[in-house]
A tleap script that builds the chain and sets N, CA, C and O, in Angstrom:
source leaprc.protein.ff14SB
mol = sequence {
  NMET TYR ASN GLU ASP ILE ASP GLY SER ILE
  ALA HIE VAL THR MET LEU GLY LYS GLN GLY
  ILE VAL SER GLU GLU GLU LYS GLU LYS ILE
  ILE ALA GLY LEU GLU GLU ILE ARG LYS ASP
  ILE ALA GLU HIE PHE ALA LYS GLN GLY ILE
  PRO PHE ARG GLU ALA HIE ALA ILE VAL GLY
  HIE MET VAL LYS VAL CYS GLU ASN LYS SER
  CYS ASP PHE GLU ASP LEU THR ASP GLU GLU
  LEU GLN ALA ILE ASP LYS ARG VAL THR LYS
  GLU THR LEU GLY ASP ILE SER ILE LYS THR
  CYS VAL ASN ALA ARG MET SER PHE GLY GLY
  THR ALA PRO SER GLU VAL ARG LEU GLN ILE
  GLU VAL GLY ARG GLN TRP LEU ASN GLY LEU
  GLU CARG
}
set mol.1.N position { -0.743 -7.856 27.088 }
set mol.1.CA position { 0.726 -7.905 27.239 }
set mol.1.C position { 1.515 -6.935 26.180 }
set mol.1.O position { 2.571 -6.351 26.423 }
set mol.2.N position { 0.945 -6.900 25.232 }
set mol.2.CA position { 1.543 -6.034 24.120 }
set mol.2.C position { 1.892 -4.663 24.593 }
set mol.2.O position { 3.020 -4.176 24.514 }
set mol.3.N position { 0.819 -4.067 25.100 }
set mol.3.CA position { 1.033 -2.597 25.670 }
set mol.3.C position { 2.018 -2.568 26.784 }
set mol.3.O position { 2.827 -1.651 26.923 }
set mol.4.N position { 1.917 -3.712 27.663 }
set mol.4.CA position { 2.872 -3.924 28.831 }
set mol.4.C position { 4.265 -4.032 28.283 }
set mol.4.O position { 5.204 -3.392 28.757 }
set mol.5.N position { 4.389 -4.973 27.134 }
set mol.5.CA position { 5.766 -4.853 26.685 }
set mol.5.C position { 6.301 -3.612 26.191 }
set mol.5.O position { 7.499 -3.401 26.382 }
set mol.6.N position { 5.550 -2.689 25.537 }
set mol.6.CA position { 6.100 -1.400 25.204 }
set mol.6.C position { 6.231 -0.720 26.356 }
set mol.6.O position { 7.208 0.028 26.356 }
set mol.7.N position { 5.495 -0.720 27.474 }
set mol.7.CA position { 5.607 0.209 28.613 }
set mol.7.C position { 6.984 -0.256 29.260 }
set mol.7.O position { 7.735 0.568 29.780 }
set mol.8.N position { 7.288 -1.642 29.206 }
set mol.8.CA position { 8.466 -2.211 29.740 }
set mol.8.C position { 9.747 -1.824 29.017 }
set mol.8.O position { 10.833 -1.584 29.544 }
set mol.9.N position { 9.455 -1.804 27.777 }
set mol.9.CA position { 10.779 -1.434 27.005 }
set mol.9.C position { 10.952 0.110 27.202 }
set mol.9.O position { 12.115 0.477 27.376 }
set mol.10.N position { 10.075 0.976 27.204 }
set mol.10.CA position { 10.096 2.294 27.697 }
set mol.10.C position { 10.837 2.532 28.974 }
set mol.10.O position { 11.693 3.407 29.101 }
set mol.11.N position { 10.466 1.712 29.900 }
set mol.11.CA position { 11.044 1.856 31.277 }
set mol.11.C position { 12.571 1.545 31.191 }
set mol.11.O position { 13.452 2.183 31.767 }
set mol.12.N position { 12.754 0.401 30.335 }
set mol.12.CA position { 14.042 -0.142 30.326 }
set mol.12.C position { 14.883 0.837 29.565 }
set mol.12.O position { 15.953 1.155 30.083 }
set mol.13.N position { 14.583 1.317 28.510 }
set mol.13.CA position { 15.474 2.239 27.802 }
set mol.13.C position { 15.628 3.641 28.514 }
set mol.13.O position { 16.636 4.326 28.340 }
set mol.14.N position { 14.665 4.004 29.261 }
set mol.14.CA position { 14.765 5.064 30.256 }
set mol.14.C position { 15.873 4.945 31.332 }
set mol.14.O position { 16.629 5.866 31.644 }
set mol.15.N position { 15.877 3.692 31.863 }
set mol.15.CA position { 16.984 3.289 32.925 }
set mol.15.C position { 18.363 3.322 32.239 }
set mol.15.O position { 19.395 3.825 32.684 }
set mol.16.N position { 18.179 2.695 31.083 }
set mol.16.CA position { 19.553 2.781 30.279 }
set mol.16.C position { 20.046 4.226 30.106 }
set mol.16.O position { 21.212 4.550 30.334 }
set mol.17.N position { 19.179 4.998 29.727 }
set mol.17.CA position { 19.552 6.340 29.512 }
set mol.17.C position { 20.121 7.066 30.710 }
set mol.17.O position { 21.124 7.773 30.609 }
set mol.18.N position { 19.453 6.879 31.875 }
set mol.18.CA position { 19.931 7.372 33.130 }
set mol.18.C position { 21.293 6.948 33.536 }
set mol.18.O position { 22.083 7.755 34.025 }
set mol.19.N position { 21.585 5.699 33.346 }
set mol.19.CA position { 22.880 4.920 33.446 }
set mol.19.C position { 24.026 5.482 32.520 }
set mol.19.O position { 25.222 5.421 32.804 }
set mol.20.N position { 23.462 6.075 31.295 }
set mol.20.CA position { 24.433 6.644 30.411 }
set mol.20.C position { 24.899 5.530 29.499 }
set mol.20.O position { 25.937 5.671 28.851 }
set mol.21.N position { 24.122 4.353 29.420 }
set mol.21.CA position { 24.401 3.486 28.420 }
set mol.21.C position { 23.877 3.624 27.106 }
set mol.21.O position { 24.364 3.022 26.150 }
set mol.22.N position { 22.902 4.391 27.019 }
set mol.22.CA position { 22.405 5.008 25.671 }
set mol.22.C position { 22.333 6.451 25.886 }
set mol.22.O position { 22.191 6.904 27.021 }
set mol.23.N position { 22.427 7.221 24.814 }
set mol.23.CA position { 22.477 8.462 24.969 }
set mol.23.C position { 21.032 9.158 25.005 }
set mol.23.O position { 20.075 8.443 24.708 }
set mol.24.N position { 20.829 10.322 25.301 }
set mol.24.CA position { 19.491 10.893 25.449 }
set mol.24.C position { 18.696 10.751 24.111 }
set mol.24.O position { 17.554 10.303 24.007 }
set mol.25.N position { 19.455 11.186 23.159 }
set mol.25.CA position { 18.893 11.058 21.668 }
set mol.25.C position { 18.544 9.749 21.241 }
set mol.25.O position { 17.522 9.535 20.590 }
set mol.26.N position { 19.482 8.714 21.635 }
set mol.26.CA position { 18.992 7.352 21.362 }
set mol.26.C position { 17.982 6.996 22.201 }
set mol.26.O position { 17.115 6.302 21.670 }
set mol.27.N position { 17.830 7.261 23.351 }
set mol.27.CA position { 16.562 6.939 24.141 }
set mol.27.C position { 15.324 7.600 23.604 }
set mol.27.O position { 14.289 6.940 23.517 }
set mol.28.N position { 15.362 8.819 23.251 }
set mol.28.CA position { 14.142 9.466 22.608 }
set mol.28.C position { 13.859 8.725 21.443 }
set mol.28.O position { 12.677 8.396 21.341 }
set mol.29.N position { 14.726 8.318 20.403 }
set mol.29.CA position { 14.260 7.760 19.323 }
set mol.29.C position { 13.649 6.464 19.589 }
set mol.29.O position { 12.665 6.124 18.932 }
set mol.30.N position { 14.150 5.690 20.513 }
set mol.30.CA position { 13.608 4.432 20.858 }
set mol.30.C position { 12.233 4.503 21.325 }
set mol.30.O position { 11.332 3.793 20.878 }
set mol.31.N position { 12.078 5.474 22.334 }
set mol.31.CA position { 10.596 5.534 22.889 }
set mol.31.C position { 9.762 6.078 21.753 }
set mol.31.O position { 8.605 5.674 21.641 }
set mol.32.N position { 10.220 6.904 20.954 }
set mol.32.CA position { 9.348 7.558 19.860 }
set mol.32.C position { 8.899 6.229 18.937 }
set mol.32.O position { 7.749 6.156 18.503 }
set mol.33.N position { 9.735 5.353 18.713 }
set mol.33.CA position { 9.461 4.203 17.781 }
set mol.33.C position { 8.481 3.347 18.442 }
set mol.33.O position { 7.576 2.877 17.753 }
set mol.34.N position { 8.549 3.060 19.804 }
set mol.34.CA position { 7.749 2.328 20.516 }
set mol.34.C position { 6.280 2.972 20.508 }
set mol.34.O position { 5.283 2.264 20.366 }
set mol.35.N position { 6.219 4.244 20.658 }
set mol.35.CA position { 4.974 5.026 20.713 }
set mol.35.C position { 4.342 4.904 19.247 }
set mol.35.O position { 3.123 4.829 19.091 }
set mol.36.N position { 5.059 4.891 18.406 }
set mol.36.CA position { 4.587 4.678 16.752 }
set mol.36.C position { 3.771 3.428 16.593 }
set mol.36.O position { 2.704 3.394 15.980 }
set mol.37.N position { 4.396 2.302 17.243 }
set mol.37.CA position { 3.940 1.035 17.155 }
set mol.37.C position { 2.431 1.057 17.877 }
set mol.37.O position { 1.436 0.538 17.370 }
set mol.38.N position { 2.451 1.685 19.027 }
set mol.38.CA position { 1.349 1.739 19.830 }
set mol.38.C position { 0.126 2.468 19.070 }
set mol.38.O position { -1.024 2.048 19.199 }
set mol.39.N position { 0.438 3.565 18.283 }
set mol.39.CA position { -0.421 4.168 17.509 }
set mol.39.C position { -1.050 3.564 16.154 }
set mol.39.O position { -1.992 3.983 15.483 }
set mol.40.N position { -0.193 2.405 15.968 }
set mol.40.CA position { -0.754 1.578 14.793 }
set mol.40.C position { -2.060 0.993 14.985 }
set mol.40.O position { -2.853 0.894 14.048 }
set mol.41.N position { -2.344 0.568 16.254 }
set mol.41.CA position { -3.562 -0.022 16.528 }
set mol.41.C position { -4.632 1.051 16.371 }
set mol.41.O position { -5.600 0.731 15.681 }
set mol.42.N position { -4.616 2.151 16.846 }
set mol.42.CA position { -5.656 3.124 16.628 }
set mol.42.C position { -5.734 3.595 15.263 }
set mol.42.O position { -6.811 4.077 14.912 }
set mol.43.N position { -4.696 3.536 14.354 }
set mol.43.CA position { -4.860 3.897 13.019 }
set mol.43.C position { -5.410 2.851 12.246 }
set mol.43.O position { -5.948 3.101 11.167 }
set mol.44.N position { -5.313 1.467 12.784 }
set mol.44.CA position { -6.001 0.452 12.220 }
set mol.44.C position { -7.609 0.592 12.267 }
set mol.44.O position { -8.313 0.246 11.318 }
set mol.45.N position { -8.057 1.067 13.320 }
set mol.45.CA position { -9.440 1.377 13.659 }
set mol.45.C position { -9.841 2.641 12.717 }
set mol.45.O position { -10.867 2.585 12.040 }
set mol.46.N position { -9.101 3.639 12.701 }
set mol.46.CA position { -9.252 4.831 11.842 }
set mol.46.C position { -9.460 4.565 10.537 }
set mol.46.O position { -10.269 5.289 9.957 }
set mol.47.N position { -8.815 3.521 9.803 }
set mol.47.CA position { -8.940 3.097 8.494 }
set mol.47.C position { -10.238 2.396 8.302 }
set mol.47.O position { -10.709 2.251 7.174 }
set mol.48.N position { -10.838 1.948 9.395 }
set mol.48.CA position { -12.208 1.319 9.344 }
set mol.48.C position { -13.458 2.458 9.550 }
set mol.48.O position { -14.637 2.121 9.659 }
set mol.49.N position { -13.067 3.614 9.578 }
set mol.49.CA position { -13.994 4.558 9.687 }
set mol.49.C position { -14.292 5.166 11.074 }
set mol.49.O position { -15.239 5.929 11.271 }
set mol.50.N position { -13.439 4.784 11.995 }
set mol.50.CA position { -13.612 5.216 13.395 }
set mol.50.C position { -12.583 6.475 13.331 }
set mol.50.O position { -11.408 6.351 12.989 }
set mol.51.N position { -13.170 7.663 13.697 }
set mol.51.CA position { -12.248 8.841 13.963 }
set mol.51.C position { -11.161 8.457 14.906 }
set mol.51.O position { -11.355 7.750 15.895 }
set mol.52.N position { -9.990 8.961 14.552 }
set mol.52.CA position { -8.800 8.557 15.102 }
set mol.52.C position { -8.793 8.872 16.663 }
set mol.52.O position { -8.306 8.080 17.470 }
set mol.53.N position { -9.335 10.015 17.008 }
set mol.53.CA position { -9.473 10.539 18.483 }
set mol.53.C position { -10.333 9.350 19.316 }
set mol.53.O position { -9.984 8.922 20.416 }
set mol.54.N position { -11.401 8.949 18.654 }
set mol.54.CA position { -12.179 7.874 19.239 }
set mol.54.C position { -11.435 6.650 19.133 }
set mol.54.O position { -11.451 5.991 20.173 }
set mol.55.N position { -10.770 6.141 18.152 }
set mol.55.CA position { -10.018 5.004 18.009 }
set mol.55.C position { -8.957 4.933 19.030 }
set mol.55.O position { -8.721 3.840 19.546 }
set mol.56.N position { -8.283 5.993 19.380 }
set mol.56.CA position { -7.327 6.117 20.557 }
set mol.56.C position { -7.848 5.997 21.747 }
set mol.56.O position { -7.201 5.415 22.617 }
set mol.57.N position { -9.061 6.499 22.007 }
set mol.57.CA position { -9.762 6.193 23.344 }
set mol.57.C position { -10.076 4.679 23.279 }
set mol.57.O position { -9.786 4.024 24.280 }
set mol.58.N position { -10.537 4.155 22.404 }
set mol.58.CA position { -10.916 2.684 22.311 }
set mol.58.C position { -9.703 1.894 22.735 }
set mol.58.O position { -9.814 1.009 23.584 }
set mol.59.N position { -8.516 2.195 22.155 }
set mol.59.CA position { -7.410 1.345 22.385 }
set mol.59.C position { -6.907 1.639 23.922 }
set mol.59.O position { -6.283 0.811 24.586 }
set mol.60.N position { -7.224 2.757 24.314 }
set mol.60.CA position { -6.687 3.021 25.766 }
set mol.60.C position { -7.703 2.136 26.744 }
set mol.60.O position { -7.306 1.678 27.815 }
set mol.61.N position { -8.857 1.977 26.324 }
set mol.61.CA position { -9.796 1.132 27.049 }
set mol.61.C position { -9.332 -0.448 27.084 }
set mol.61.O position { -9.232 -1.161 28.083 }
set mol.62.N position { -9.077 -0.791 25.719 }
set mol.62.CA position { -8.690 -2.120 25.469 }
set mol.62.C position { -7.356 -2.511 26.423 }
set mol.62.O position { -7.243 -3.589 27.008 }
set mol.63.N position { -6.411 -1.466 26.461 }
set mol.63.CA position { -5.203 -1.630 27.286 }
set mol.63.C position { -5.515 -1.906 28.555 }
set mol.63.O position { -5.000 -2.878 29.106 }
set mol.64.N position { -6.426 -1.072 29.220 }
set mol.64.CA position { -6.966 -1.163 30.747 }
set mol.64.C position { -7.674 -2.659 30.935 }
set mol.64.O position { -7.476 -3.352 31.933 }
set mol.65.N position { -8.391 -2.989 30.004 }
set mol.65.CA position { -8.910 -4.308 30.282 }
set mol.65.C position { -7.852 -5.451 30.194 }
set mol.65.O position { -7.935 -6.430 30.934 }
set mol.66.N position { -6.875 -5.312 29.292 }
set mol.66.CA position { -5.794 -6.212 29.157 }
set mol.66.C position { -4.909 -6.384 30.445 }
set mol.66.O position { -4.547 -7.445 30.954 }
set mol.67.N position { -4.635 -5.067 30.866 }
set mol.67.CA position { -3.904 -4.822 32.110 }
set mol.67.C position { -4.591 -5.595 33.229 }
set mol.67.O position { -3.901 -6.369 33.893 }
set mol.68.N position { -5.770 -5.468 33.474 }
set mol.68.CA position { -6.684 -6.008 34.599 }
set mol.68.C position { -6.690 -7.501 34.369 }
set mol.68.O position { -6.637 -8.262 35.335 }
set mol.69.N position { -6.748 -7.914 33.232 }
set mol.69.CA position { -6.758 -9.413 32.812 }
set mol.69.C position { -5.458 -10.156 32.595 }
set mol.69.O position { -5.376 -11.378 32.468 }
set mol.70.N position { -4.415 -9.269 32.563 }
set mol.70.CA position { -3.087 -9.731 32.346 }
set mol.70.C position { -2.992 -10.543 31.012 }
set mol.70.O position { -2.398 -11.620 30.953 }
set mol.71.N position { -3.629 -9.945 29.922 }
set mol.71.CA position { -3.652 -10.656 28.687 }
set mol.71.C position { -3.375 -9.781 27.549 }
set mol.71.O position { -3.163 -8.576 27.682 }
set mol.72.N position { -3.378 -10.443 26.341 }
set mol.72.CA position { -2.919 -9.781 25.068 }
set mol.72.C position { -4.357 -9.304 24.564 }
set mol.72.O position { -5.391 -9.772 25.042 }
set mol.73.N position { -4.341 -8.386 23.614 }
set mol.73.CA position { -5.506 -7.894 22.791 }
set mol.73.C position { -6.215 -8.861 22.226 }
set mol.73.O position { -7.445 -8.871 22.209 }
set mol.74.N position { -5.308 -9.945 21.606 }
set mol.74.CA position { -6.084 -11.064 20.825 }
set mol.74.C position { -6.841 -12.065 21.717 }
set mol.74.O position { -7.610 -12.911 21.260 }
set mol.75.N position { -6.536 -11.890 23.161 }
set mol.75.CA position { -7.260 -12.562 24.168 }
set mol.75.C position { -8.570 -12.032 24.562 }
set mol.75.O position { -9.336 -12.738 25.218 }
set mol.76.N position { -8.901 -10.775 24.190 }
set mol.76.CA position { -10.135 -10.408 24.480 }
set mol.76.C position { -11.398 -10.870 23.770 }
set mol.76.O position { -11.428 -10.945 22.542 }
set mol.77.N position { -12.359 -11.156 24.473 }
set mol.77.CA position { -13.398 -11.783 23.831 }
set mol.77.C position { -14.312 -10.534 23.033 }
set mol.77.O position { -14.209 -9.328 23.257 }
set mol.78.N position { -15.151 -11.143 22.126 }
set mol.78.CA position { -16.079 -10.186 21.294 }
set mol.78.C position { -16.970 -9.587 22.392 }
set mol.78.O position { -17.313 -8.419 22.206 }
set mol.79.N position { -17.371 -10.158 23.435 }
set mol.79.CA position { -18.203 -9.659 24.477 }
set mol.79.C position { -17.335 -8.392 25.060 }
set mol.79.O position { -17.855 -7.281 25.169 }
set mol.80.N position { -16.149 -8.613 25.376 }
set mol.80.CA position { -15.305 -7.499 26.096 }
set mol.80.C position { -14.985 -6.360 25.085 }
set mol.80.O position { -14.860 -5.188 25.440 }
set mol.81.N position { -14.869 -6.766 23.872 }
set mol.81.CA position { -14.606 -5.628 22.971 }
set mol.81.C position { -15.909 -4.957 22.766 }
set mol.81.O position { -15.895 -3.726 22.762 }
set mol.82.N position { -17.020 -5.568 22.598 }
set mol.82.CA position { -18.214 -4.812 22.455 }
set mol.82.C position { -18.792 -4.101 23.668 }
set mol.82.O position { -19.750 -3.335 23.565 }
set mol.83.N position { -18.179 -4.378 24.837 }
set mol.83.CA position { -18.653 -3.535 26.027 }
set mol.83.C position { -17.615 -2.238 26.068 }
set mol.83.O position { -17.819 -1.257 26.783 }
set mol.84.N position { -16.586 -2.374 25.276 }
set mol.84.CA position { -15.689 -1.131 25.021 }
set mol.84.C position { -16.259 0.002 24.243 }
set mol.84.O position { -16.341 1.200 24.513 }
set mol.85.N position { -16.704 -0.824 23.004 }
set mol.85.CA position { -17.255 -0.003 21.933 }
set mol.85.C position { -17.998 -1.137 20.947 }
set mol.85.O position { -17.442 -2.169 20.574 }
set mol.86.N position { -19.258 -0.773 20.625 }
set mol.86.CA position { -20.030 -1.459 19.676 }
set mol.86.C position { -19.511 -1.881 18.430 }
set mol.86.O position { -19.920 -2.897 17.869 }
set mol.87.N position { -18.519 -1.055 17.917 }
set mol.87.CA position { -17.982 -1.096 16.691 }
set mol.87.C position { -16.844 -1.974 16.539 }
set mol.87.O position { -16.427 -2.274 15.420 }
set mol.88.N position { -16.292 -2.423 17.666 }
set mol.88.CA position { -15.143 -3.401 17.809 }
set mol.88.C position { -15.651 -4.749 17.903 }
set mol.88.O position { -16.597 -5.048 18.632 }
set mol.89.N position { -14.901 -5.728 17.023 }
set mol.89.CA position { -15.132 -7.148 17.216 }
set mol.89.C position { -13.685 -7.720 16.893 }
set mol.89.O position { -12.793 -7.035 16.393 }
set mol.90.N position { -13.569 -8.984 17.220 }
set mol.90.CA position { -12.288 -9.612 16.902 }
set mol.90.C position { -12.097 -9.592 15.462 }
set mol.90.O position { -10.953 -9.574 15.007 }
set mol.91.N position { -13.067 -9.595 14.742 }
set mol.91.CA position { -12.933 -9.371 13.126 }
set mol.91.C position { -12.395 -8.142 12.812 }
set mol.91.O position { -11.444 -8.058 12.034 }
set mol.92.N position { -12.944 -7.094 13.378 }
set mol.92.CA position { -12.644 -5.754 12.951 }
set mol.92.C position { -11.226 -5.445 13.705 }
set mol.92.O position { -10.475 -4.633 13.163 }
set mol.93.N position { -10.895 -5.955 14.728 }
set mol.93.CA position { -9.440 -5.925 15.448 }
set mol.93.C position { -8.499 -6.321 14.520 }
set mol.93.O position { -7.477 -5.651 14.373 }
set mol.94.N position { -8.732 -7.457 13.785 }
set mol.94.CA position { -7.757 -8.158 12.876 }
set mol.94.C position { -6.467 -8.467 13.440 }
set mol.94.O position { -6.298 -8.720 14.632 }
set mol.95.N position { -5.491 -8.441 12.500 }
set mol.95.CA position { -4.270 -8.737 12.944 }
set mol.95.C position { -3.230 -7.554 13.136 }
set mol.95.O position { -2.616 -6.996 12.226 }
set mol.96.N position { -3.145 -7.264 14.550 }
set mol.96.CA position { -2.397 -5.940 14.850 }
set mol.96.C position { -1.239 -6.264 15.787 }
set mol.96.O position { -0.949 -5.602 16.784 }
set mol.97.N position { -0.536 -7.486 15.305 }
set mol.97.CA position { 0.558 -8.190 16.049 }
set mol.97.C position { 1.773 -7.120 15.737 }
set mol.97.O position { 1.877 -6.413 14.735 }
set mol.98.N position { 2.544 -7.182 16.719 }
set mol.98.CA position { 3.842 -6.358 16.440 }
set mol.98.C position { 4.506 -6.892 15.159 }
set mol.98.O position { 5.022 -6.027 14.452 }
set mol.99.N position { 4.576 -8.025 14.783 }
set mol.99.CA position { 4.978 -8.432 13.532 }
set mol.99.C position { 4.297 -7.638 12.245 }
set mol.99.O position { 4.939 -7.137 11.321 }
set mol.100.N position { 3.093 -7.635 12.366 }
set mol.100.CA position { 2.255 -7.029 11.363 }
set mol.100.C position { 2.548 -5.462 11.355 }
set mol.100.O position { 2.551 -4.900 10.259 }
set mol.101.N position { 2.778 -4.776 12.428 }
set mol.101.CA position { 3.121 -3.365 12.590 }
set mol.101.C position { 4.412 -3.255 11.997 }
set mol.101.O position { 4.515 -2.390 11.128 }
set mol.102.N position { 5.345 -3.882 12.248 }
set mol.102.CA position { 6.735 -3.769 11.775 }
set mol.102.C position { 6.631 -4.003 10.342 }
set mol.102.O position { 7.071 -3.105 9.625 }
set mol.103.N position { 6.108 -5.087 9.753 }
set mol.103.CA position { 6.098 -5.168 8.292 }
set mol.103.C position { 5.378 -4.024 7.672 }
set mol.103.O position { 5.781 -3.675 6.563 }
set mol.104.N position { 4.496 -3.456 8.142 }
set mol.104.CA position { 3.774 -2.301 7.453 }
set mol.104.C position { 4.495 -1.113 7.188 }
set mol.104.O position { 4.050 -0.290 6.389 }
set mol.105.N position { 5.577 -0.944 7.788 }
set mol.105.CA position { 6.421 0.167 7.713 }
set mol.105.C position { 7.410 0.114 6.641 }
set mol.105.O position { 8.603 -0.097 6.856 }
set mol.106.N position { 6.888 0.314 5.440 }
set mol.106.CA position { 7.754 0.032 4.239 }
set mol.106.C position { 8.296 1.385 3.577 }
set mol.106.O position { 8.881 1.340 2.495 }
set mol.107.N position { 8.112 2.444 4.173 }
set mol.107.CA position { 8.728 3.738 3.816 }
set mol.107.C position { 10.211 3.705 3.849 }
set mol.107.O position { 10.802 2.745 4.345 }
set mol.108.N position { 10.832 4.722 3.340 }
set mol.108.CA position { 12.381 4.816 3.548 }
set mol.108.C position { 12.713 4.665 4.870 }
set mol.108.O position { 12.011 5.323 5.638 }
set mol.109.N position { 13.621 3.959 5.390 }
set mol.109.CA position { 14.081 3.751 6.729 }
set mol.109.C position { 13.087 2.988 7.663 }
set mol.109.O position { 13.295 2.847 8.868 }
set mol.110.N position { 12.035 2.527 7.036 }
set mol.110.CA position { 10.983 1.891 7.831 }
set mol.110.C position { 11.645 0.529 8.447 }
set mol.110.O position { 12.842 0.253 8.368 }
set mol.111.N position { 10.720 -0.207 9.027 }
set mol.111.CA position { 11.052 -1.530 9.946 }
set mol.111.C position { 10.825 -2.717 9.199 }
set mol.111.O position { 11.268 -3.791 9.607 }
set mol.112.N position { 10.091 -2.613 8.000 }
set mol.112.CA position { 9.740 -3.741 7.122 }
set mol.112.C position { 11.112 -4.443 6.756 }
set mol.112.O position { 12.098 -3.767 6.459 }
set mol.113.N position { 11.133 -5.783 6.788 }
set mol.113.CA position { 12.441 -6.567 6.467 }
set mol.113.C position { 12.970 -6.212 5.181 }
set mol.113.O position { 14.189 -6.168 5.014 }
set mol.114.N position { 12.059 -5.924 4.143 }
set mol.114.CA position { 12.685 -5.502 2.906 }
set mol.114.C position { 13.377 -4.105 2.952 }
set mol.114.O position { 14.355 -3.830 2.258 }
set mol.115.N position { 12.809 -3.285 3.793 }
set mol.115.CA position { 13.299 -1.960 3.960 }
set mol.115.C position { 14.641 -2.054 4.582 }
set mol.115.O position { 15.575 -1.430 4.077 }
set mol.116.N position { 14.821 -2.828 5.700 }
set mol.116.CA position { 15.989 -3.170 6.562 }
set mol.116.C position { 17.029 -3.634 5.443 }
set mol.116.O position { 18.102 -3.074 5.217 }
set mol.117.N position { 16.600 -4.592 4.879 }
set mol.117.CA position { 17.582 -5.247 3.899 }
set mol.117.C position { 18.243 -4.168 2.817 }
set mol.117.O position { 19.407 -4.196 2.417 }
set mol.118.N position { 17.295 -3.285 2.471 }
set mol.118.CA position { 17.894 -2.311 1.524 }
set mol.118.C position { 18.735 -1.258 2.258 }
set mol.118.O position { 19.634 -0.723 1.611 }
set mol.119.N position { 18.555 -0.923 3.461 }
set mol.119.CA position { 19.461 -0.106 4.255 }
set mol.119.C position { 20.601 -0.666 4.570 }
set mol.119.O position { 21.546 0.092 4.789 }
set mol.120.N position { 20.783 -1.969 4.662 }
set mol.120.CA position { 21.972 -2.788 5.154 }
set mol.120.C position { 22.696 -2.646 3.689 }
set mol.120.O position { 23.855 -2.233 3.699 }
set mol.121.N position { 22.207 -2.898 2.680 }
set mol.121.CA position { 22.844 -2.788 1.298 }
set mol.121.C position { 23.477 -1.465 1.052 }
set mol.121.O position { 24.596 -1.351 0.552 }
set mol.122.N position { 22.697 -0.431 1.433 }
set mol.122.CA position { 23.177 1.041 1.279 }
set mol.122.C position { 24.437 1.151 2.081 }
set mol.122.O position { 25.508 1.520 1.600 }
set mol.123.N position { 24.252 0.814 3.312 }
set mol.123.CA position { 25.471 0.859 4.368 }
set mol.123.C position { 26.596 -0.126 3.863 }
set mol.123.O position { 27.743 0.216 4.152 }
set mol.124.N position { 26.471 -1.066 3.291 }
set mol.124.CA position { 27.486 -2.076 2.737 }
set mol.124.C position { 28.241 -1.245 1.569 }
set mol.124.O position { 29.466 -1.253 1.447 }
set mol.125.N position { 27.439 -0.592 0.801 }
set mol.125.CA position { 27.973 0.130 -0.561 }
set mol.125.C position { 28.815 1.286 0.040 }
set mol.125.O position { 29.819 1.710 -0.532 }
set mol.126.N position { 28.377 1.761 1.182 }
set mol.126.CA position { 28.962 3.077 1.719 }
set mol.126.C position { 30.416 2.726 2.214 }
set mol.126.O position { 31.447 3.302 1.867 }
set mol.127.N position { 30.310 1.726 3.044 }
set mol.127.CA position { 31.525 1.137 3.793 }
set mol.127.C position { 32.593 0.797 2.708 }
set mol.127.O position { 33.781 1.107 2.798 }
set mol.128.N position { 31.939 0.025 1.521 }
set mol.128.CA position { 32.996 -0.570 0.570 }
set mol.128.C position { 33.655 0.835 -0.068 }
set mol.128.O position { 34.838 0.840 -0.407 }
set mol.129.N position { 32.873 1.938 -0.197 }
set mol.129.CA position { 33.502 2.978 -0.962 }
set mol.129.C position { 34.546 3.628 0.033 }
set mol.129.O position { 35.422 4.352 -0.442 }
set mol.130.N position { 34.484 3.386 1.479 }
set mol.130.CA position { 35.572 3.987 2.174 }
set mol.130.C position { 36.943 3.131 2.013 }
set mol.130.O position { 38.065 3.629 2.103 }
set mol.131.N position { 36.731 2.066 1.817 }
set mol.131.CA position { 37.922 1.082 1.600 }
set mol.131.C position { 38.926 1.470 0.526 }
set mol.131.O position { 40.121 1.195 0.629 }
set mol.132.N position { 38.398 2.124 -0.515 }
set mol.132.CA position { 39.149 2.493 -1.744 }
set mol.132.C position { 39.986 3.647 -1.485 }
set mol.132.O position { 40.691 4.112 -2.381 }
savepdb mol mol.pdb
quit
């Protein structure tokens, strides 16, 4: 469902763009962010020593199995994961939830709550400077 959620969000923002509710630039930024989250899963495997290109292909196969079963990644059994690639198990998959992906983006402007709070404070200071 994780991948379907991303695909659904991309379809939704595309429709909003066609209707002029969001600008083309906003639409592209949102889609780019959603694709980044999708890449996090492949990067997770790459950090375990699986080359990124292979990791990306593994994730693609996982998505197809999930689509066919109408399930989330975490619902895949070890047997299903092993059928995709012998290097993948529930243990190596680890926690790749959206929450974990969001929290991991701690660089400037990232999505981690601490970074969002920092940017909110920067924005408040800027707005307060305008009032003077």
